[in-house]
MDTraj code that builds the backbone (N, CA, C; nanometers):
import mdtraj as md
import numpy as np

residues = "MET SER ARG LYS LEU GLU ASP ILE LEU PRO PRO ASN LYS LYS GLN ASN GLU PHE VAL ASN ARG LEU ASN LYS ILE MET PRO LYS VAL PRO ASP MET LYS TRP GLY ALA LEU THR ASN ILE TYR PRO THR ASN ALA LYS ILE LYS GLU ILE ASN ARG LEU LEU PRO HIS ASP ARG LYS TRP HIS LEU LEU PHE GLU GLU LYS ASP GLN VAL ASN VAL ASP GLY VAL PRO ILE ARG ARG LYS THR LEU ASP SER MET THR".split()
xyz = np.array([
    [-7.5955, 4.1269, 6.3310],
    [-7.5194, 4.0140, 6.3276],
    [-7.4571, 3.9698, 6.2007],
    [-7.3189, 3.9523, 6.1957],
    [-7.2703, 3.9377, 6.0817],
    [-7.2661, 3.7768, 6.0444],
    [-7.3087, 3.7441, 5.9222],
    [-7.2961, 3.5992, 5.8817],
    [-7.1923, 3.5731, 5.7825],
    [-7.1368, 3.4509, 5.8002],
    [-7.0311, 3.4210, 5.7114],
    [-7.0715, 3.3441, 5.5754],
    [-7.0006, 3.3363, 5.4749],
    [-7.0418, 3.2950, 5.3527],
    [-7.0742, 3.1146, 5.3961],
    [-6.9896, 3.0516, 5.4731],
    [-7.0291, 2.9283, 5.5063],
    [-7.1633, 2.8949, 5.5562],
    [-7.2070, 3.0072, 5.6485],
    [-7.3540, 2.9793, 5.7061],
    [-7.4512, 2.9903, 5.5948],
    [-7.4371, 3.0634, 5.4935],
    [-7.5567, 3.1211, 5.3990],
    [-7.5544, 2.9982, 5.2794],
    [-7.4359, 2.9445, 5.2424],
    [-7.4372, 2.8793, 5.1179],
    [-7.4072, 2.7327, 5.1568],
    [-7.4853, 2.6419, 5.0949],
    [-7.4605, 2.4765, 5.1110],
    [-7.2990, 2.4793, 5.0459],
    [-7.2384, 2.3437, 5.0899],
    [-7.1051, 2.3214, 5.0299],
    [-7.0722, 2.3463, 4.8941],
    [-7.1796, 2.2735, 4.8194],
    [-7.1504, 2.2670, 4.6630],
    [-7.1385, 2.4385, 4.6060],
    [-7.2461, 2.5049, 4.6551],
    [-7.2379, 2.6518, 4.6390],
    [-7.1266, 2.7132, 4.6637],
    [-7.0677, 2.7053, 4.7703],
    [-6.9293, 2.7541, 4.8205],
    [-6.8300, 2.7302, 4.7136],
    [-6.8279, 2.5900, 4.6940],
    [-6.7068, 2.5451, 4.5959],
    [-6.7410, 2.6358, 4.4704],
    [-6.8597, 2.6357, 4.3975],
    [-6.9002, 2.7275, 4.2901],
    [-6.8571, 2.8537, 4.2870],
    [-6.8726, 2.9196, 4.3875],
    [-6.8348, 3.0625, 4.4280],
    [-6.6779, 3.0731, 4.4095],
    [-6.6103, 2.9820, 4.4756],
    [-6.4721, 2.9752, 4.4770],
    [-6.4077, 2.9539, 4.3290],
    [-6.4950, 2.8583, 4.2461],
    [-6.4214, 2.8281, 4.1101],
    [-6.4629, 2.9381, 4.0301],
    [-6.5687, 3.0239, 4.0351],
    [-6.6073, 3.1467, 3.9792],
    [-6.5063, 3.2367, 4.0009],
    [-6.4600, 3.2623, 4.1189],
    [-6.3562, 3.3465, 4.1350],
    [-6.2124, 3.3208, 4.0820],
    [-6.1860, 3.1733, 4.0893],
    [-6.0691, 3.1170, 4.0294],
    [-6.0748, 3.1567, 3.8537],
    [-6.1922, 3.1363, 3.8105],
    [-6.1750, 3.1730, 3.6600],
    [-6.1606, 3.3118, 3.6330],
    [-6.1955, 3.3940, 3.7198],
    [-6.1775, 3.5406, 3.7091],
    [-6.0166, 3.5860, 3.7160],
    [-5.9556, 3.4904, 3.8102],
    [-5.8268, 3.5389, 3.8469],
    [-5.7142, 3.4736, 3.7512],
    [-5.7370, 3.3454, 3.7174],
    [-5.6392, 3.2548, 3.6422],
    [-5.6252, 3.3105, 3.4941],
    [-5.5138, 3.3117, 3.4309],
    [-5.5024, 3.3481, 3.2916],
    [-5.5755, 3.2435, 3.1998],
    [-5.6336, 3.3106, 3.0973],
    [-5.6648, 3.2371, 2.9787],
    [-5.5645, 3.2071, 2.8815],
    [-5.5313, 3.0640, 2.8625],
    [-5.4323, 3.0451, 2.7525],
    [-5.4973, 3.0197, 2.6083],
    [-5.4278, 3.0797, 2.5045],
    [-5.5137, 3.0561, 2.3779],
    [-5.5122, 2.9211, 2.3383],
    [-5.6086, 2.8601, 2.2890],
    [-5.6476, 2.7239, 2.2419],
    [-5.6504, 2.6341, 2.3783],
    [-5.6853, 2.6761, 2.4925],
    [-5.6948, 2.6260, 2.6101],
    [-5.8154, 2.5333, 2.6178],
    [-5.8081, 2.3866, 2.6382],
    [-5.9387, 2.2962, 2.6515],
    [-5.9975, 2.3282, 2.7955],
    [-5.9125, 2.3143, 2.8840],
    [-5.9522, 2.3159, 3.0186],
    [-5.8102, 2.3576, 3.1103],
    [-5.8414, 2.4073, 3.2516],
    [-5.7264, 2.4087, 3.3088],
    [-5.7658, 2.3527, 3.4494],
    [-5.6485, 2.2941, 3.5292],
    [-5.6827, 2.2216, 3.6455],
    [-5.5861, 2.2733, 3.7564],
    [-5.6384, 2.2756, 3.8752],
    [-5.5253, 2.2987, 3.9753],
    [-5.5568, 2.1640, 4.0606],
    [-5.4629, 2.0943, 4.0917],
    [-5.4689, 1.9535, 4.1402],
    [-5.3754, 1.9417, 4.2717],
    [-5.4164, 1.8351, 4.3554],
    [-5.3248, 1.8186, 4.4664],
    [-5.2195, 1.7098, 4.4422],
    [-5.2087, 1.6855, 4.3134],
    [-5.0997, 1.5572, 4.2765],
    [-5.0187, 1.6146, 4.1475],
    [-4.9189, 1.5430, 4.1290],
    [-4.8286, 1.5789, 4.0104],
    [-4.8859, 1.5247, 3.9043],
    [-4.9023, 1.6035, 3.7766],
    [-4.9788, 1.5455, 3.6826],
    [-4.8859, 1.4633, 3.5777],
    [-4.9202, 1.3328, 3.5974],
    [-4.8572, 1.2458, 3.4911],
    [-4.9108, 1.2389, 3.3693],
    [-4.8757, 1.1651, 3.2512],
    [-4.9297, 1.1558, 3.1337],
    [-5.0656, 1.0831, 3.1193],
    [-5.0702, 0.9893, 3.2172],
    [-5.1836, 0.8924, 3.2440],
    [-5.3221, 0.9858, 3.3206],
    [-5.2555, 1.0634, 3.4065],
    [-5.3621, 1.1423, 3.4919],
    [-5.4029, 1.2552, 3.3803],
    [-5.3195, 1.3082, 3.3060],
    [-5.3833, 1.3996, 3.2038],
    [-5.4857, 1.3439, 3.0852],
    [-5.4652, 1.2415, 3.0634],
    [-5.5406, 1.1472, 2.9576],
    [-5.6917, 1.1183, 3.0344],
    [-5.6771, 1.0876, 3.1675],
    [-5.7996, 1.0754, 3.2686],
    [-5.8618, 1.1952, 3.2933],
    [-5.7923, 1.2907, 3.3150],
    [-5.8656, 1.4308, 3.3388],
    [-5.9123, 1.4955, 3.2060],
    [-5.8509, 1.4622, 3.0926],
    [-5.9148, 1.5115, 2.9674],
    [-6.0565, 1.4331, 2.9393],
    [-6.0564, 1.2965, 2.9881],
    [-6.2112, 1.2475, 2.9652],
    [-6.3079, 1.2965, 3.0711],
    [-6.2632, 1.3362, 3.1929],
    [-6.3410, 1.3851, 3.3002],
    [-6.4035, 1.5379, 3.2671],
    [-6.3194, 1.6118, 3.2394],
    [-6.3399, 1.7670, 3.2236],
    [-6.3934, 1.8029, 3.0952],
    [-6.5000, 1.8805, 3.0995],
    [-6.5311, 1.9404, 2.9725],
    [-6.4662, 2.0277, 2.8901],
    [-6.4483, 2.0563, 2.7698],
    [-6.3666, 2.1258, 2.7099],
    [-6.4337, 2.2826, 2.6959],
    [-6.4438, 2.3385, 2.8039],
    [-6.4972, 2.4546, 2.8186],
    [-6.4026, 2.5814, 2.8403],
    [-6.2864, 2.5675, 2.8239],
    [-6.1903, 2.6824, 2.8485],
    [-6.1757, 2.7466, 2.9781],
    [-6.2339, 2.6686, 3.1013],
    [-6.2326, 2.6962, 3.2124],
    [-6.1446, 2.6341, 3.3173],
    [-6.1227, 2.6989, 3.4296],
    [-6.0330, 2.6257, 3.5211],
    [-6.1165, 2.5381, 3.6099],
    [-6.0589, 2.4309, 3.6772],
    [-6.1434, 2.3399, 3.7605],
    [-6.0457, 2.2948, 3.8826],
    [-6.1100, 2.2642, 3.9816],
    [-6.0301, 2.2167, 4.1085],
    [-6.0288, 2.0677, 4.1087],
    [-5.9345, 1.9930, 4.1126],
    [-5.9132, 1.8308, 4.1422],
    [-5.8566, 1.8127, 4.2652],
    [-5.9102, 1.7391, 4.3428],
    [-5.8486, 1.6805, 4.4617],
    [-5.8790, 1.5186, 4.4549],
    [-5.7471, 1.4672, 4.4492],
    [-5.7471, 1.3177, 4.4281],
    [-5.7462, 1.2507, 4.5851],
    [-5.8145, 1.1395, 4.6244],
    [-5.8075, 1.0937, 4.7267],
    [-5.8071, 0.9249, 4.6854],
    [-5.7628, 0.8395, 4.7810],
    [-5.7564, 0.6922, 4.7425],
    [-5.8877, 0.6438, 4.6843],
    [-5.9970, 0.6623, 4.7162],
    [-6.1167, 0.6088, 4.6590],
    [-6.2128, 0.6992, 4.5844],
    [-6.1586, 0.8181, 4.5831],
    [-6.2659, 0.9342, 4.5112],
    [-6.1822, 1.0421, 4.4488],
    [-6.2370, 1.1185, 4.3702],
    [-6.1860, 1.2431, 4.3133],
    [-6.2989, 1.3525, 4.3165],
    [-6.2624, 1.4562, 4.3787],
    [-6.3511, 1.5706, 4.3926],
    [-6.3196, 1.6742, 4.2762],
    [-6.4063, 1.6921, 4.1835],
    [-6.4113, 1.7903, 4.0629],
    [-6.4906, 1.9036, 4.1068],
    [-6.4443, 2.0219, 4.1292],
    [-6.5213, 2.1382, 4.1564],
    [-6.6223, 2.0956, 4.2692],
    [-6.5663, 2.0341, 4.3710],
    [-6.6605, 1.9948, 4.4962],
    [-6.7556, 1.8773, 4.4684],
    [-6.7654, 1.8386, 4.3544],
    [-6.8482, 1.7144, 4.3340],
    [-6.7656, 1.5885, 4.3528],
    [-6.8005, 1.4955, 4.4420],
    [-6.7122, 1.3689, 4.4593],
    [-6.7599, 1.2533, 4.3420],
    [-6.6663, 1.2127, 4.2828],
    [-6.6749, 1.1044, 4.2087],
    [-6.6084, 0.9819, 4.2546],
    [-6.6787, 0.8841, 4.2694],
    [-6.6266, 0.7586, 4.3395],
    [-6.5576, 0.6595, 4.2565],
    [-6.4351, 0.6157, 4.2837],
    [-6.3567, 0.5316, 4.2021],
    [-6.4143, 0.3857, 4.2112],
    [-6.4153, 0.3228, 4.0956],
    [-6.4616, 0.1705, 4.1331],
    [-6.3843, 0.0961, 4.0162],
    [-6.3244, -0.0293, 4.0604],
    [-6.2519, -0.1161, 3.9654],
    [-6.3597, -0.2191, 3.9072],
    [-6.3256, -0.2710, 3.7859],
    [-6.4215, -0.3424, 3.7238],
    [-6.4590, -0.4831, 3.8070],
    [-6.3821, -0.5181, 3.8872],
    [-6.3829, -0.6226, 3.9793],
    [-6.5076, -0.5996, 4.0789],
    [-6.4981, -0.4901, 4.1176],
    [-6.6078, -0.4547, 4.2244],
    [-6.7505, -0.4378, 4.1757],
    [-6.7537, -0.4299, 4.0388],
    [-6.8788, -0.3890, 3.9889],
    [-6.9656, -0.5165, 3.9623],
    [-6.9057, -0.6268, 3.9623],
    [-6.9810, -0.7399, 3.9501],
    [-7.0535, -0.8124, 4.0751],
])
top = md.Topology()
chain = top.add_chain()
for i, resn in enumerate(residues, 1):
    res = top.add_residue(resn, chain, resSeq=i)
    for name in ("N", "CA", "C"):
        top.add_atom(name, md.element.get_by_symbol(name[0]), res)
traj = md.Trajectory(xyz[None], top)
């Protein structure tokens, strides 16, 4: 019986395997802080936000933005406004 990777690994482990393969394939740029593949067009404001989120580890990361959350390497980060925190 052949088993797929989806059957063996939990979702966060599958994402980590994909990110590991991505880091092997993508080029390393000299003096690179981090790299990101995103589903949105990067504006200056988004790059500043990503710069705060991602560690400066010279690795590539996957970012998928949705209306209420951001997925960074398979880990969901919920967005909250300051008004909703009170």
